[in-house]
DONUDO-688782 format. One record per atom (N, C-alpha, C): x, y, z; residue in one letter; residue number from 1. Coordinates in Angstrom, 1 decimal. Layout:
// DONUDO-688782
PT     east    north       up   rest    nr
PT        X        Y        Z      A   NUM
...
//
This chain:
// DONUDO-688782
PT     east    north       up   rest    nr
PT    180.3    -66.4   -137.5      X     1
PT    181.8    -66.5   -137.3      X     1
PT    182.3    -67.9   -137.6      X     1
PT    183.4    -68.0   -138.3      X     2
PT    184.0    -69.3   -138.6      X     2
PT    184.7    -69.9   -137.5      X     2
PT    185.0    -71.2   -137.6      X     3
PT    185.7    -72.0   -136.6      X     3
PT    187.1    -71.3   -136.4      X     3
PT    187.7    -70.9   -137.5      X     4
PT    189.1    -70.3   -137.4      X     4
PT    189.1    -69.1   -136.6      X     4
PT    188.0    -68.3   -136.7      X     5
PT    187.9    -67.0   -136.0      X     5
PT    187.6    -67.3   -134.5      X     5
PT    187.0    -68.4   -134.2      X     6
PT    186.7    -68.8   -132.8      X     6
PT    187.9    -69.5   -132.1      X     6
PT    188.8    -70.0   -132.9      X     7
PT    189.9    -70.8   -132.4      X     7
PT    190.8    -70.0   -131.4      X     7
PT    191.2    -70.7   -130.4      X     8
PT    192.1    -70.1   -129.4      X     8
PT    193.5    -69.9   -130.0      X     8
PT    194.2    -68.9   -129.4      X     9
PT    195.6    -68.7   -129.9      X     9
PT    196.4    -70.0   -129.8      X     9
PT    196.2    -70.9   -128.8      X    10
PT    196.9    -72.1   -128.6      X    10
PT    196.7    -73.0   -129.8      X    10
PT    195.4    -73.1   -130.3      X    11
PT    195.1    -74.0   -131.4      X    11
PT    195.7    -73.4   -132.7      X    11
PT    195.6    -72.1   -132.9      X    12
PT    196.1    -71.4   -134.1      X    12
PT    197.6    -71.6   -134.2      X    12
PT    198.3    -71.6   -133.0      X    13
PT    199.7    -71.7   -133.0      X    13
PT    200.2    -73.1   -133.4      X    13
PT    199.4    -74.0   -133.5      X    14
PT    199.8    -75.4   -133.8      X    14
PT    199.0    -76.0   -134.9      X    14
PT    199.0    -75.3   -136.0      X    15
PT    198.3    -75.8   -137.2      X    15
PT    199.2    -75.8   -138.4      X    15
PT    198.9    -76.5   -139.4      X    16
PT    199.7    -76.6   -140.6      X    16
PT    200.5    -77.9   -140.6      X    16
PT    201.2    -78.1   -141.8      X    17
PT    201.9    -79.4   -142.0      X    17
PT    203.0    -79.6   -141.0      X    17
PT    203.7    -78.5   -140.6      X    18
PT    204.8    -78.7   -139.6      X    18
PT    204.3    -79.3   -138.3      X    18
PT    203.1    -79.0   -137.9      X    19
PT    202.6    -79.5   -136.6      X    19
PT    202.4    -81.0   -136.7      X    19
PT    202.0    -81.5   -137.8      X    20
PT    201.8    -82.9   -138.0      X    20
PT    203.2    -83.7   -138.0      X    20
PT    204.1    -83.0   -138.6      X    21
PT    205.5    -83.5   -138.6      X    21
PT    206.0    -83.7   -137.2      X    21
PT    205.8    -82.6   -136.4      X    22
PT    206.3    -82.6   -135.0      X    22
PT    205.6    -83.8   -134.2      X    22
PT    204.3    -84.0   -134.4      X    23
PT    203.7    -85.1   -133.7      X    23
PT    204.1    -86.4   -134.2      X    23
PT    204.4    -86.6   -135.5      X    24
PT    204.8    -87.8   -136.0      X    24
PT    206.2    -88.2   -135.5      X    24
PT    207.1    -87.2   -135.4      X    25
PT    208.4    -87.4   -134.8      X    25
PT    208.3    -87.8   -133.4      X    25
PT    207.4    -87.2   -132.6      X    26
PT    207.2    -87.5   -131.2      X    26
PT    206.7    -88.9   -131.0      X    26
PT    205.8    -89.4   -131.9      X    27
PT    205.3    -90.8   -131.8      X    27
PT    206.5    -91.8   -132.1      X    27
PT    207.2    -91.5   -133.2      X    28
PT    208.3    -92.5   -133.6      X    28
PT    209.4    -92.5   -132.5      X    28
PT    209.8    -91.3   -132.1      X    29
PT    210.9    -91.2   -131.1      X    29
PT    210.5    -91.8   -129.8      X    29
PT    209.2    -91.7   -129.3      X    30
PT    208.8    -92.3   -128.1      X    30
PT    208.8    -93.8   -128.2      X    30
PT    208.3    -94.3   -129.4      X    31
PT    208.3    -95.8   -129.6      X    31
PT    209.7    -96.3   -129.6      X    31
PT    210.6    -95.7   -130.3      X    32
PT    212.0    -96.2   -130.5      X    32
PT    212.7    -96.1   -129.1      X    32
PT    212.4    -95.1   -128.3      X    33
PT    213.0    -95.0   -127.0      X    33
PT    212.7    -96.2   -126.2      X    33
PT    211.4    -96.6   -126.1      X    34
PT    211.0    -97.7   -125.3      X    34
PT    211.6    -99.0   -125.9      X    34
PT    211.5    -99.2   -127.2      X    35
PT    212.0   -100.4   -127.8      X    35
PT    213.5   -100.6   -127.6      X    35
PT    214.2    -99.6   -127.8      X    36
PT    215.7    -99.7   -127.7      X    36
PT    216.1    -99.8   -126.2      X    36
PT    215.5    -98.9   -125.4      X    37
PT    215.8    -99.0   -124.0      X    37
PT    215.5   -100.3   -123.3      X    37
PT    214.4   -100.8   -123.5      X    38
PT    214.0   -102.1   -122.9      X    38
PT    214.7   -103.3   -123.4      X    38
PT    215.0   -103.3   -124.7      X    39
PT    215.7   -104.4   -125.3      X    39
PT    217.2   -104.4   -125.1      X    39
PT    217.7   -103.3   -124.7      X    40
PT    219.2   -103.2   -124.4      X    40
PT    219.4   -103.4   -122.9      X    40
PT    218.4   -103.5   -122.1      X    41
PT    218.6   -103.5   -120.7      X    41
PT    218.9   -104.9   -120.2      X    41
PT    219.9   -105.0   -119.3      X    42
PT    220.3   -106.2   -118.6      X    42
PT    220.5   -105.8   -117.2      X    42
PT    220.8   -106.7   -116.3      X    43
PT    221.1   -106.4   -114.9      X    43
PT    222.2   -105.3   -114.7      X    43
PT    223.1   -105.3   -115.6      X    44
PT    224.3   -104.4   -115.5      X    44
PT    224.2   -103.2   -116.4      X    44
PT    223.4   -103.3   -117.5      X    45
PT    223.4   -102.2   -118.5      X    45
PT    222.1   -101.4   -118.5      X    45
PT    221.3   -101.6   -117.5      X    46
PT    220.0   -101.0   -117.5      X    46
PT    220.0    -99.5   -117.7      X    46
PT    220.8    -98.8   -116.8      X    47
PT    220.9    -97.3   -116.9      X    47
PT    221.5    -96.8   -118.2      X    47
PT    222.5    -97.5   -118.7      X    48
PT    223.2    -97.0   -119.9      X    48
PT    222.2    -97.3   -121.1      X    48
PT    221.5    -98.3   -121.1      X    49
PT    220.6    -98.6   -122.2      X    49
PT    219.6    -97.6   -122.4      X    49
PT    218.9    -97.2   -121.3      X    50
PT    217.9    -96.2   -121.4      X    50
PT    218.5    -94.8   -121.7      X    50
PT    219.6    -94.5   -121.1      X    51
PT    220.3    -93.3   -121.3      X    51
PT    220.7    -93.0   -122.8      X    51
PT    221.3    -94.0   -123.4      X    52
PT    221.8    -93.9   -124.8      X    52
PT    220.6    -93.8   -125.7      X    52
PT    219.5    -94.6   -125.4      X    53
PT    218.3    -94.6   -126.3      X    53
PT    217.7    -93.2   -126.2      X    53
PT    217.6    -92.6   -125.0      X    54
PT    217.0    -91.3   -124.8      X    54
PT    217.7    -90.2   -125.6      X    54
PT    219.0    -90.2   -125.5      X    55
PT    219.8    -89.1   -126.2      X    55
PT    219.8    -89.3   -127.7      X    55
PT    220.0    -90.5   -128.1      X    56
PT    220.1    -90.8   -129.6      X    56
PT    218.8    -90.4   -130.3      X    56
PT    217.7    -90.9   -129.8      X    57
PT    216.4    -90.6   -130.5      X    57
PT    216.1    -89.1   -130.4      X    57
PT    216.5    -88.4   -129.4      X    58
PT    216.2    -87.0   -129.3      X    58
PT    217.1    -86.2   -130.3      X    58
PT    218.3    -86.7   -130.6      X    59
PT    219.2    -86.1   -131.5      X    59
PT    218.6    -86.3   -133.0      X    59
PT    218.3    -87.6   -133.2      X    60
PT    217.8    -87.9   -134.6      X    60
PT    216.5    -87.3   -134.9      X    60
PT    215.6    -87.3   -133.9      X    61
PT    214.3    -86.7   -134.1      X    61
PT    214.3    -85.3   -133.3      X    61
PT    215.0    -84.4   -133.9      X    62
PT    215.2    -83.1   -133.2      X    62
PT    213.9    -82.4   -132.9      X    62
PT    213.8    -81.9   -131.7      X    63
PT    212.6    -81.2   -131.2      X    63
PT    211.7    -82.1   -130.5      X    63
PT    211.9    -83.4   -130.5      X    64
PT    211.0    -84.3   -129.7      X    64
PT    211.4    -84.2   -128.2      X    64
PT    210.4    -84.4   -127.4      X    65
PT    210.6    -84.4   -125.9      X    65
PT    210.9    -85.8   -125.4      X    65
PT    210.2    -86.8   -125.8      X    66
PT    210.4    -88.2   -125.5      X    66
PT    210.0    -88.5   -124.0      X    66
PT    210.5    -87.7   -123.1      X    67
PT    210.1    -87.8   -121.7      X    67
PT    208.9    -87.0   -121.4      X    67
PT    207.9    -87.7   -120.9      X    68
PT    206.6    -87.0   -120.6      X    68
PT    206.7    -85.9   -119.6      X    68
PT    207.6    -86.1   -118.6      X    69
PT    207.8    -85.1   -117.5      X    69
PT    208.4    -83.8   -118.0      X    69
PT    209.2    -83.8   -119.1      X    70
PT    209.7    -82.6   -119.7      X    70
PT    208.5    -81.8   -120.3      X    70
PT    207.6    -82.5   -121.0      X    71
PT    206.5    -81.9   -121.6      X    71
PT    205.6    -81.3   -120.5      X    71
PT    205.3    -82.0   -119.4      X    72
PT    204.5    -81.6   -118.4      X    72
PT    205.1    -80.4   -117.7      X    72
PT    206.4    -80.4   -117.5      X    73
PT    207.1    -79.3   -116.8      X    73
PT    207.0    -78.0   -117.6      X    73
PT    207.2    -78.1   -118.9      X    74
PT    207.1    -77.0   -119.8      X    74
PT    205.7    -76.4   -119.8      X    74
PT    204.7    -77.3   -119.7      X    75
PT    203.3    -76.8   -119.6      X    75
PT    203.0    -76.2   -118.3      X    75
PT    203.6    -76.7   -117.2      X    76
PT    203.4    -76.2   -115.9      X    76
PT    203.9    -74.8   -115.7      X    76
PT    205.1    -74.5   -116.3      X    77
PT    205.7    -73.2   -116.1      X    77
PT    205.3    -72.2   -117.2      X    77
PT    204.4    -72.7   -118.2      X    78
PT    204.0    -71.8   -119.2      X    78
PT    204.9    -71.7   -120.4      X    78
PT    205.9    -72.5   -120.5      X    79
PT    206.8    -72.5   -121.6      X    79
PT    206.2    -73.1   -122.9      X    79
PT    205.3    -74.0   -122.7      X    80
PT    204.6    -74.7   -123.8      X    80
PT    203.1    -74.5   -123.6      X    80
PT    202.3    -74.1   -124.6      X    81
PT    200.9    -73.9   -124.4      X    81
PT    200.2    -75.3   -124.2      X    81
PT    199.1    -75.2   -123.5      X    82
PT    198.4    -76.4   -123.0      X    82
PT    198.0    -77.3   -124.2      X    82
PT    197.5    -76.7   -125.3      X    83
PT    197.0    -77.5   -126.4      X    83
PT    198.1    -78.3   -127.0      X    83
PT    199.2    -77.7   -127.3      X    84
PT    200.4    -78.3   -127.9      X    84
PT    201.0    -79.4   -126.9      X    84
PT    201.0    -79.1   -125.6      X    85
PT    201.5    -80.0   -124.7      X    85
PT    200.7    -81.3   -124.6      X    85
PT    199.4    -81.1   -124.6      X    86
PT    198.5    -82.3   -124.6      X    86
PT    198.7    -83.2   -125.8      X    86
PT    198.8    -82.5   -127.0      X    87
PT    199.1    -83.3   -128.2      X    87
PT    200.4    -84.0   -128.1      X    87
PT    201.4    -83.4   -127.6      X    88
PT    202.7    -84.1   -127.4      X    88
PT    202.6    -85.3   -126.5      X    88
PT    201.8    -85.1   -125.4      X    89
PT    201.6    -86.2   -124.4      X    89
PT    200.9    -87.4   -125.1      X    89
PT    199.9    -87.0   -125.9      X    90
PT    199.1    -88.0   -126.6      X    90
PT    200.0    -88.8   -127.6      X    90
PT    200.9    -88.1   -128.3      X    91
PT    201.8    -88.7   -129.2      X    91
PT    202.8    -89.6   -128.5      X    91
PT    203.3    -89.2   -127.3      X    92
PT    204.1    -90.1   -126.5      X    92
PT    203.4    -91.4   -126.1      X    92
PT    202.2    -91.2   -125.6      X    93
PT    201.4    -92.3   -125.2      X    93
PT    201.1    -93.3   -126.3      X    93
PT    200.8    -92.7   -127.5      X    94
PT    200.6    -93.6   -128.7      X    94
PT    201.9    -94.3   -129.1      X    94
PT    203.0    -93.6   -129.0      X    95
PT    204.3    -94.2   -129.3      X    95
PT    204.6    -95.4   -128.4      X    95
PT    204.2    -95.3   -127.1      X    96
PT    204.4    -96.4   -126.1      X    96
PT    203.5    -97.6   -126.5      X    96
PT    202.3    -97.3   -126.9      X    97
PT    201.4    -98.3   -127.3      X    97
PT    201.9    -99.1   -128.6      X    97
PT    202.5    -98.3   -129.5      X    98
PT    203.1    -98.9   -130.7      X    98
PT    204.2    -99.8   -130.3      X    98
PT    205.1    -99.3   -129.4      X    99
PT    206.2   -100.1   -128.9      X    99
PT    205.8   -101.4   -128.3      X    99
PT    204.7   -101.4   -127.5      X   100
PT    204.2   -102.6   -126.9      X   100
PT    203.6   -103.5   -127.9      X   100
PT    202.9   -103.0   -128.9      X   101
PT    202.3   -103.8   -130.0      X   101
PT    203.3   -104.5   -130.9      X   101
PT    204.4   -103.8   -131.1      X   102
PT    205.5   -104.4   -132.0      X   102
PT    206.3   -105.4   -131.3      X   102
PT    206.4   -105.4   -130.0      X   103
PT    207.3   -106.3   -129.3      X   103
PT    207.0   -107.8   -129.6      X   103
PT    205.8   -108.2   -129.6      X   104
PT    205.5   -109.6   -129.9      X   104
PT    205.8   -110.0   -131.4      X   104
PT    205.2   -109.3   -132.4      X   105
PT    205.5   -109.7   -133.8      X   105
PT    207.0   -109.6   -134.2      X   105
PT    207.7   -108.7   -133.6      X   106
PT    209.2   -108.6   -133.9      X   106
PT    210.1   -109.4   -133.0      X   106
PT    209.5   -110.2   -132.1      X   107
PT    210.2   -111.0   -131.2      X   107
PT    211.2   -110.2   -130.3      X   107
PT    210.7   -109.1   -129.8      X   108
PT    211.5   -108.2   -129.0      X   108
PT    211.0   -108.4   -127.5      X   108
PT    211.9   -107.9   -126.6      X   109
PT    211.6   -108.0   -125.2      X   109
PT    210.5   -107.0   -124.9      X   109
PT    209.4   -107.4   -124.2      X   110
PT    208.3   -106.5   -123.8      X   110
PT    208.7   -105.6   -122.6      X   110
PT    208.6   -104.3   -122.8      X   111
PT    208.9   -103.4   -121.7      X   111
PT    207.9   -103.7   -120.5      X   111
PT    208.4   -103.7   -119.3      X   112
PT    207.6   -104.0   -118.1      X   112
PT    207.8   -102.9   -117.1      X   112
PT    206.8   -102.2   -116.7      X   113
PT    206.9   -101.2   -115.7      X   113
PT    206.6   -101.7   -114.3      X   113
PT    207.5   -101.4   -113.4      X   114
PT    207.3   -101.8   -112.0      X   114
PT    206.4   -100.8   -111.3      X   114
PT    205.1   -101.2   -111.1      X   115
PT    204.1   -100.4   -110.4      X   115
PT    204.2   -100.5   -108.9      X   115
PT    203.6    -99.5   -108.2      X   116
PT    203.5    -99.6   -106.8      X   116
PT    202.2    -99.0   -106.4      X   116
PT    201.7    -99.4   -105.2      X   117
PT    200.4    -98.9   -104.7      X   117
PT    200.5    -97.5   -104.1      X   117
PT    199.4    -96.9   -104.0      X   118
PT    199.4    -95.5   -103.5      X   118
PT    199.9    -95.4   -102.0      X   118
PT    199.7    -96.5   -101.3      X   119
PT    200.2    -96.5    -99.9      X   119
PT    201.6    -96.8    -99.7      X   119
PT    202.3    -97.2   -100.8      X   120
PT    203.7    -97.6   -100.7      X   120
PT    204.6    -96.3   -100.8      X   120
PT    204.6    -95.6    -99.7      X   121
PT    205.3    -94.2    -99.7      X   121
PT    206.8    -94.3   -100.0      X   121
PT    207.4    -95.4    -99.5      X   122
PT    208.9    -95.5    -99.8      X   122
PT    209.2    -95.6   -101.3      X   122
PT    208.4    -96.5   -102.0      X   123
PT    208.5    -96.6   -103.4      X   123
PT    208.2    -95.3   -104.1      X   123
PT    207.2    -94.6   -103.7      X   124
PT    206.8    -93.3   -104.2      X   124
PT    207.9    -92.3   -104.0      X   124
PT    208.4    -92.2   -102.8      X   125
PT    209.5    -91.3   -102.6      X   125
PT    210.7    -91.5   -103.4      X   125
PT    211.0    -92.8   -103.6      X   126
PT    212.2    -93.1   -104.4      X   126
PT    212.0    -92.7   -105.9      X   126
PT    210.7    -92.9   -106.4      X   127
PT    210.4    -92.4   -107.7      X   127
PT    210.5    -90.9   -107.8      X   127
PT    210.0    -90.2   -106.8      X   128
PT    210.0    -88.7   -106.7      X   128
PT    211.5    -88.2   -106.8      X   128
PT    212.4    -88.9   -106.0      X   129
PT    213.8    -88.4   -106.0      X   129
PT    214.4    -88.7   -107.4      X   129
PT    214.1    -89.8   -108.0      X   130
PT    214.7    -90.2   -109.3      X   130
PT    214.3    -89.2   -110.3      X   130
PT    213.0    -88.8   -110.4      X   131
PT    212.5    -87.9   -111.4      X   131
PT    213.0    -86.5   -111.1      X   131
PT    213.1    -86.1   -109.8      X   132
PT    213.7    -84.8   -109.5      X   132
PT    215.1    -84.7   -109.9      X   132
PT    215.9    -85.8   -109.7      X   133
PT    217.3    -85.8   -110.1      X   133
PT    217.4    -85.6   -111.6      X   133
PT    216.6    -86.3   -112.3      X   134
PT    216.6    -86.2   -113.8      X   134
PT    216.2    -84.7   -114.2      X   134
PT    215.2    -84.2   -113.7      X   135
PT    214.7    -82.9   -114.1      X   135
PT    215.7    -81.8   -113.7      X   135
PT    216.3    -81.9   -112.5      X   136
PT    217.2    -80.9   -112.1      X   136
PT    218.5    -80.9   -113.0      X   136
PT    219.0    -82.1   -113.3      X   137
PT    220.2    -82.1   -114.1      X   137
PT    220.0    -81.8   -115.5      X   137
PT    218.9    -82.4   -116.1      X   138
PT    218.6    -82.1   -117.5      X   138
PT    218.3    -80.7   -117.8      X   138
PT    217.5    -80.1   -117.0      X   139
PT    217.1    -78.7   -117.2      X   139
PT    218.3    -77.8   -116.9      X   139
PT    219.2    -78.2   -116.0      X   140
PT    220.4    -77.4   -115.7      X   140
PT    221.3    -77.4   -117.0      X   140
PT    221.4    -78.6   -117.6      X   141
PT    222.2    -78.6   -118.8      X   141
PT    221.6    -77.9   -120.0      X   141
PT    220.3    -77.7   -120.0      X   142
PT    219.6    -77.1   -121.1      X   142
PT    219.6    -75.5   -120.9      X   142
PT    219.9    -75.0   -119.7      X   143
PT    219.9    -73.6   -119.5      X   143
PT    221.0    -72.9   -120.3      X   143
PT    220.7    -71.8   -120.9      X   144
PT    221.7    -71.1   -121.7      X   144
PT    222.7    -70.5   -120.8      X   144
PT    222.4    -70.1   -119.6      X   145
PT    223.3    -69.4   -118.7      X   145
PT    224.2    -70.3   -117.9      X   145
PT    224.0    -71.6   -118.1      X   146
PT    224.9    -72.6   -117.3      X   146
PT    225.9    -73.2   -118.2      X   146
PT    226.9    -73.7   -117.6      X   147
PT    228.1    -74.2   -118.4      X   147
PT    228.4    -75.6   -117.9      X   147
PT    228.3    -76.6   -118.8      X   148
PT    228.7    -78.0   -118.4      X   148
PT    230.0    -78.4   -119.2      X   148
PT    230.7    -77.4   -119.8      X   149
PT    231.9    -77.6   -120.5      X   149
PT    233.0    -78.1   -119.5      X   149
PT    234.0    -78.9   -120.0      X   150
PT    234.2    -79.2   -121.3      X   150
PT    233.5    -80.5   -121.8      X   150
PT    232.4    -80.8   -121.1      X   151
PT    231.6    -82.0   -121.5      X   151
PT    230.6    -81.7   -122.5      X   151
PT    230.5    -82.3   -123.6      X   152
PT    229.5    -82.1   -124.6      X   152
PT    228.1    -82.4   -124.0      X   152
PT    227.1    -81.6   -124.4      X   153
PT    225.8    -81.7   -123.8      X   153
PT    225.2    -83.1   -123.9      X   153
PT    225.4    -83.7   -125.1      X   154
PT    224.9    -85.1   -125.3      X   154
PT    225.5    -86.1   -124.3      X   154
PT    226.7    -86.0   -124.0      X   155
PT    227.4    -86.8   -123.0      X   155
PT    226.8    -86.5   -121.6      X   155
PT    226.6    -85.2   -121.3      X   156
PT    226.0    -84.8   -120.0      X   156
PT    224.7    -85.4   -119.9      X   156
PT    223.8    -85.4   -120.9      X   157
PT    222.5    -85.9   -120.9      X   157
PT    222.5    -87.5   -120.7      X   157
PT    223.4    -88.1   -121.4      X   158
PT    223.5    -89.6   -121.2      X   158
PT    223.8    -89.9   -119.7      X   158
PT    224.8    -89.2   -119.2      X   159
PT    225.1    -89.4   -117.8      X   159
PT    224.0    -89.1   -116.8      X   159
PT    223.2    -88.0   -117.2      X   160
PT    222.1    -87.7   -116.4      X   160
PT    221.0    -88.8   -116.3      X   160
PT    220.7    -89.3   -117.4      X   161
PT    219.7    -90.4   -117.4      X   161
PT    220.3    -91.7   -116.8      X   161
PT    221.5    -92.0   -117.1      X   162
PT    222.2    -93.1   -116.5      X   162
PT    222.2    -93.1   -114.9      X   162
PT    222.5    -91.9   -114.4      X   163
PT    222.5    -91.7   -113.0      X   163
PT    221.1    -91.9   -112.4      X   163
PT    220.1    -91.4   -113.1      X   164
PT    218.7    -91.5   -112.7      X   164
PT    218.4    -93.0   -112.5      X   164
PT    218.8    -93.8   -113.5      X   165
PT    218.5    -95.3   -113.4      X   165
PT    219.4    -96.0   -112.4      X   165
PT    220.6    -95.4   -112.2      X   166
PT    221.5    -96.0   -111.1      X   166
PT    220.9    -95.8   -109.8      X   166
PT    220.3    -94.7   -109.6      X   167
PT    219.6    -94.4   -108.3      X   167
PT    218.4    -95.3   -108.1      X   167
PT    217.6    -95.5   -109.2      X   168
PT    216.4    -96.3   -109.1      X   168
PT    216.3    -97.1   -110.4      X   168
PT    216.7    -98.3   -110.4      X   169
PT    216.7    -99.1   -111.6      X   169
PT    215.3    -99.5   -112.1      X   169
PT    214.3    -99.3   -111.2      X   170
PT    212.9    -99.6   -111.5      X   170
PT    212.1    -98.3   -111.8      X   170
PT    212.8    -97.2   -111.9      X   171
PT    212.0    -95.9   -112.2      X   171
PT    211.3    -96.0   -113.6      X   171
PT    210.1    -95.5   -113.6      X   172
PT    209.3    -95.5   -114.8      X   172
PT    209.9    -94.5   -115.8      X   172
PT    210.4    -93.4   -115.2      X   173
PT    211.2    -92.4   -116.0      X   173
PT    210.3    -91.5   -116.8      X   173
PT    209.4    -92.1   -117.6      X   174
PT    208.5    -91.3   -118.5      X   174
PT    207.1    -91.8   -118.3      X   174
PT    206.1    -90.9   -118.1      X   175
PT    204.7    -91.3   -118.0      X   175
PT    204.2    -92.2   -119.1      X   175
PT    204.8    -92.0   -120.3      X   176
PT    204.4    -92.7   -121.5      X   176
PT    204.5    -94.2   -121.3      X   176
PT    205.5    -94.7   -120.5      X   177
PT    205.7    -96.1   -120.3      X   177
PT    204.5    -96.8   -119.6      X   177
PT    203.6    -96.0   -119.0      X   178
PT    202.4    -96.5   -118.3      X   178
PT    201.3    -96.7   -119.3      X   178
PT    201.5    -96.4   -120.6      X   179
PT    200.4    -96.5   -121.5      X   179
PT    200.6    -97.6   -122.6      X   179
PT    201.2    -98.7   -122.1      X   180
PT    201.4    -99.8   -123.0      X   180
PT    200.3   -100.8   -122.9      X   180
PT    199.4   -100.7   -121.9      X   181
PT    198.3   -101.6   -121.7      X   181
PT    197.3   -101.0   -120.8      X   181
PT    196.1   -101.5   -120.8      X   182
PT    195.0   -101.0   -119.9      X   182
PT    195.4   -101.2   -118.5      X   182
PT    196.0   -102.4   -118.2      X   183
PT    196.4   -102.6   -116.8      X   183
PT    197.5   -101.7   -116.3      X   183
PT    198.4   -101.3   -117.2      X   184
PT    199.5   -100.4   -116.8      X   184
PT    198.9    -99.0   -116.6      X   184
PT    197.9    -98.6   -117.4      X   185
PT    197.3    -97.3   -117.2      X   185
PT    196.6    -97.2   -115.9      X   185
PT    195.9    -98.3   -115.5      X   186
PT    195.2    -98.3   -114.2      X   186
PT    196.1    -98.2   -113.0      X   186
PT    197.3    -98.7   -113.2      X   187
PT    198.3    -98.8   -112.1      X   187
PT    199.2    -97.5   -112.0      X   187
PT    199.0    -96.6   -112.9      X   188
PT    199.9    -95.5   -113.0      X   188
PT    199.6    -94.3   -112.1      X   188
PT    198.5    -94.3   -111.4      X   189
PT    198.1    -93.1   -110.6      X   189
PT    199.1    -92.8   -109.5      X   189
PT    199.6    -93.7   -108.7      X   190
PT    200.6    -93.3   -107.7      X   190
PT    201.9    -92.7   -108.4      X   190
PT    202.3    -93.2   -109.5      X   191
PT    203.4    -92.6   -110.2      X   191
PT    203.1    -91.2   -110.7      X   191
PT    201.9    -91.0   -111.2      X   192
PT    201.5    -89.7   -111.6      X   192
PT    201.5    -88.7   -110.5      X   192
PT    201.1    -89.0   -109.3      X   193
PT    201.1    -88.1   -108.2      X   193
PT    202.5    -87.8   -107.8      X   193
PT    203.4    -88.8   -107.6      X   194
PT    204.7    -88.5   -107.2      X   194
PT    205.5    -87.8   -108.3      X   194
PT    205.2    -88.1   -109.6      X   195
PT    205.9    -87.4   -110.7      X   195
PT    205.5    -85.9   -110.7      X   195
PT    204.2    -85.6   -110.5      X   196
PT    203.8    -84.2   -110.6      X   196
PT    204.4    -83.5   -109.4      X   196
PT    204.6    -84.2   -108.2      X   197
PT    205.2    -83.5   -107.1      X   197
PT    206.7    -83.2   -107.4      X   197
PT    207.4    -84.0   -108.2      X   198
PT    208.7    -83.8   -108.6      X   198
PT    208.8    -82.5   -109.6      X   198
PT    207.7    -82.4   -110.4      X   199
PT    207.7    -81.2   -111.3      X   199
PT    207.5    -79.9   -110.5      X   199
PT    206.6    -79.9   -109.5      X   200
PT    206.4    -78.8   -108.6      X   200
PT    207.7    -78.4   -107.9      X   200
PT    208.3    -79.4   -107.2      X   201
PT    209.5    -79.1   -106.4      X   201
PT    210.6    -78.6   -107.3      X   201
PT    210.7    -79.2   -108.5      X   202
PT    211.8    -78.7   -109.4      X   202
PT    211.6    -77.3   -109.8      X   202
PT    210.3    -76.9   -110.1      X   203
PT    210.0    -75.5   -110.4      X   203
PT    210.4    -74.6   -109.2      X   203
PT    210.0    -75.0   -108.0      X   204
PT    210.3    -74.1   -106.8      X   204
PT    211.8    -74.0   -106.7      X   204
PT    212.5    -75.1   -106.8      X   205
PT    214.0    -75.0   -106.7      X   205
PT    214.6    -74.1   -107.7      X   205
PT    214.2    -74.2   -109.0      X   206
PT    214.7    -73.4   -110.0      X   206
PT    214.4    -71.9   -109.9      X   206
PT    213.1    -71.7   -109.4      X   207
PT    212.7    -70.3   -109.2      X   207
PT    213.5    -69.6   -108.1      X   207
PT    213.7    -70.4   -107.0      X   208
PT    214.4    -69.8   -105.8      X   208
PT    215.9    -69.6   -106.2      X   208
PT    216.4    -70.5   -107.0      X   209
PT    217.9    -70.4   -107.4      X   209
PT    218.1    -69.4   -108.5      X   209
PT    217.0    -68.8   -109.1      X   210
PT    217.1    -67.8   -110.1      X   210
PT    217.2    -68.3   -111.5      X   210
PT    217.0    -69.6   -111.7      X   211
PT    217.0    -70.1   -113.1      X   211
PT    215.8    -69.8   -113.9      X   211
PT    214.7    -69.5   -113.2      X   212
PT    213.4    -69.0   -113.8      X   212
PT    213.0    -67.7   -113.2      X   212
PT    212.6    -66.8   -114.0      X   213
PT    212.3    -65.5   -113.5      X   213
PT    210.8    -65.3   -113.1      X   213
PT    210.0    -66.3   -113.3      X   214
PT    208.6    -66.2   -112.9      X   214
PT    208.1    -67.5   -112.3      X   214
PT    207.1    -67.3   -111.4      X   215
PT    206.5    -68.5   -110.8      X   215
PT    205.4    -68.9   -111.8      X   215
PT    205.0    -70.2   -111.6      X   216
PT    204.0    -70.8   -112.6      X   216
PT    202.7    -70.0   -112.7      X   216
PT    202.3    -69.4   -111.6      X   217
PT    201.0    -68.7   -111.6      X   217
PT    201.1    -67.3   -112.2      X   217
PT    202.3    -66.9   -112.6      X   218
PT    202.5    -65.6   -113.2      X   218
PT    202.5    -65.7   -114.7      X   218
PT    202.3    -66.9   -115.2      X   219
PT    202.3    -67.1   -116.7      X   219
PT    200.9    -67.0   -117.2      X   219
//
């Protein structure tokens, strides 16, 4: 029996030239998001910088996720298959590494992630609330049955990300930002725990409110 015959449906569903194009777009979009967001940030423009960068790169690189928690959420509820989701996460992490590698040679500001220890529950709770706020608002705007008119969806998404950073200016926002160095990766575990908690709570909230017709274990 050949490898193709043994391949899982998830692998088969993500083969061919278009799959490589998707991953390339995710890498570039993730790198540009961090480069633009971090270099446009000041004490007064931090939220707007990340918000505009996020929406613009997602429009230009249509189909890209950019935010790791959107990818993880889709995997968690069964909207995206595990294999494709892991590839997208890998692309985002690689994009973050590229952004960090280019900062020095291009004389750009190096993105810095504010880490916190596992025992710093107040910082963790703040990150949890910030990510929950982003996921609730972004997914609400993406629902076909919801209406954010007369506001264009791109403007709504800019405001969503901006409000997230207004609430917590030090939010990591996307797990990919933890993959710019070995030290940042080692320090990301508390963020990973609180971020996944935000994913679970978001799913529970959306399921109870009727925005999703199945629980994650039913997929």
